[in-house]
C-alpha positions as CSV (number, residue, x, y, z in Angstrom):
1,X,30.5,15.6,-45.6
2,X,29.9,17.7,-42.5
3,X,28.4,20.4,-44.7
4,X,25.7,18.0,-45.9
5,X,24.7,17.3,-42.3
6,X,24.5,21.1,-41.6
7,X,22.3,21.5,-44.7
8,X,19.9,18.8,-43.6
9,X,19.8,20.0,-40.0
10,X,17.1,22.8,-40.7
11,X,14.9,20.2,-42.3
12,X,14.9,18.0,-39.2
13,X,14.4,21.0,-36.9
14,X,11.5,22.1,-39.2
15,X,9.8,18.8,-39.0
16,X,10.2,18.7,-35.2
17,X,8.8,22.3,-34.9
18,X,5.9,21.3,-37.2
19,X,5.1,18.4,-34.9
20,X,5.2,20.7,-31.8
21,X,2.9,23.2,-33.6
22,X,0.4,20.4,-34.2
23,X,0.5,19.6,-30.5
24,X,-0.5,23.1,-29.7
25,X,-3.2,23.0,-32.4
26,X,-4.6,19.9,-30.7
27,X,-4.5,21.7,-27.3
28,X,-6.4,24.6,-28.9
29,X,-9.0,22.4,-30.4
30,X,-9.6,20.2,-27.3
31,X,-9.7,23.0,-24.6
32,X,-12.8,24.6,-23.4
33,X,-11.1,27.2,-21.2
34,X,-10.4,30.6,-22.9
35,X,-7.3,31.0,-20.7
36,X,-5.8,27.9,-22.3
37,X,-7.2,28.4,-25.9
38,X,-5.6,31.7,-26.6
39,X,-2.0,30.9,-25.6
40,X,-2.2,27.5,-27.4
41,X,-3.3,29.2,-30.6
42,X,-0.6,31.9,-30.3
43,X,2.1,29.2,-29.9
44,X,0.6,27.3,-32.8
45,X,0.8,30.4,-35.0
46,X,4.4,31.1,-34.0
47,X,5.6,27.5,-34.4
48,X,4.0,27.0,-37.8
49,X,5.7,30.1,-39.1
50,X,9.1,28.9,-37.7
51,X,8.6,25.4,-39.1
52,X,7.9,26.6,-42.6
53,X,10.8,29.0,-42.5
54,X,13.2,26.2,-41.3
55,X,11.8,23.8,-43.9
56,X,12.2,26.3,-46.7
57,X,15.8,27.2,-45.7
58,X,16.7,23.5,-45.3
59,X,15.2,22.4,-48.6
60,X,16.8,25.3,-50.4
61,X,20.2,24.6,-49.0
62,X,19.9,20.8,-49.5
63,X,18.7,21.0,-53.1
64,X,21.3,23.6,-53.9
65,X,24.1,21.4,-52.6
66,X,23.0,18.2,-54.4
67,X,22.0,19.8,-57.7
68,X,24.5,22.6,-57.9
69,X,22.0,25.4,-58.2
C-alpha cells in the first residue's frame, strides 16, 4: 500500500508546481516593471517544465501500477 502512495506523490507535487507556475505567470502578466517581469517569466518557464515532468512520471507510474503495464 505504501508503494501506491509513492506512485501518486509525483502527481500531487506536479499539481502544486503547476499552481506555483501559474502564480508566476500572473506576476509576469500584471507587472509593468522589466526588473520583475523577466524573473517571473523565467520562473514560470522552469516550473511549468518541472510540473509536466512530475505529472508525466506520476501518471506513468500510477497507471502502470493499477493496470499492470
